[in-house]
N, C-alpha and C positions, 0 to 999 in steps of 0.2 A: 104469369102465364095463365093462371086460373081465370082472370077476367077475359082474356082473349079466347080461351076455350069455352067459357060460359056463353060468350057472344056467338062463337062459331056454331055450337050445337043448338042454339036457339033458331038459327036460320038455315042450317045445312044438315041434312040427315047424317047421323053419326057414321053410318056405313060408307059414306063418301069422304070422310075426313081422315087424313094422315097427319101424324104429328111430325114436324120437321126436327131432325136431330143433327146438330153439327158435330162431325167427327174430327174437326180440325180445331186448332187453337189460333189465337190472334195475339200478336205482339205489337205494342205501341212503343215507338222509339222517339224519345224527346231529346233533341239536341238544340240547345238555345231556343230560338223562336220557331223551330221547325219540328213538326211531328210527322213521322212516316209510320207505316204499318207493314206487317208481313204475316203470312200464314205460317203456322207451325203444326207439325204432326204431333200426336200425343208423345211419341218417344223423344222428340226434340225437347218438349217441355220437361219430361222426366229426366233427361240428361242435364238440363239446367238445374233442376231441383237436387241433383247430386252434389252441387256446390254447397259447402257448409254455410255460407253467408245467406243463402236463399231459403226461405221458409214459405210453404204454401199456406194460404188463408182460404177461408170459406165465406162466400157471400150468400147470406141467408135469403136475400130478396131474389137474386138470380139463380140460386141453387147451383152455383158453379165455383170451382176453385180458381184462385188467381195468385199471382205473386209479383213483387216489384223488386228491382235491384238496380244498382249503379254499375256502369261499365265505363270507368273513367269519368268524364263529365256528362255522359249520356245516361238518362233515366229510362229504364225499360220496364214496361208493365205487360204481363202475360196473363191472358184468360184462356182457359182450356177446359175440355171435358174429360172426366175420368170415370172410373167404375161407379163411384158414388153418384155423381151428377147425372150420368146416363141412366142409372137405376131409378132415380127419382123421376126422371122424365118418362121412362117406361111405365112407372106406376101411374103417372097422370094419364097415359094412353089407356091403361086398363080401367082406371077410375072413371074416365069419361066414355068408355066403351067405344073407342075409335076403331076404324078399320085396321090400322097398323101405323107404320112410321115410314118416313122417307129420310134418307141420310145423304149428306153431302160429303164427298171425298172419301170413298171407300179406300181402306188401306192406311188412313191417317188416325184411325180410332185406337182407343185403349184395347188391347187384345182380350181383356177380360169382359168386353161387352157382349160377345156372341153367346157365351153360356147364359148371361142374363136374359138375352132376347129369347133364347130357347126355353128358358124357365118360364118366361111370361107367356110364351106360346102354348105351354102345357097347362096353363091355368084354366080351369073350366069356366065357360061363359054360358050364361043362361041356364044354369043348372046341369049342364052336360058334364059327365065325368069320364067321357071317352078320351083317353090320353094316347090312343094307339096311332093317331095320325101324326105326320110330321108337324112340328110346331110352327114352321114357317116355310114359305116358298118364295123363291126369287121371282120377281115379276118383270124385271127389265132385261133387255138384251145386254150383251157384253158392253161395259162402259167404254166410251171413247173420250179420252181427255178427262174432263171434270164432270161427266154426265151425272145427273141425279139418279140415284138408285133407291128403290124402296122394297120393302118386304111386306107382304100381306099375311097377317096371322090367320090361320084357318079358323073357321067358326066365327069370324068377326065380320 
């Protein structure tokens, strides 16, 4: 992600950039020679992780959790975003001084995300210590279907 962000901030003003955050997970289902995929909400991934044979792993390169398990002869691999991975992505947004973030699939996220977003919004930027403003404001209209939504952090 750093290479992409380095490139972006070189050519686009930071105040025009939003970091894309996936609030959904993805499951790859391998059956014989066929591979299919489906979206998963965070709570669906957590439900699978409640099974004793499934253990979450951390991918250092992609900064995301994942796991793999067998369901009969089917091999299933799940990548998802959780509190830790979303926190690291929010830290990139702050580090690169981006305008904010855009999220896909509101309602599919780890419920612990919103306190993290609020905390980031309260981080002083440019030496300001004024924490009296709301940390974020909703910029999109009510979503229809899978509309992309984003939040703009004040002072960014």
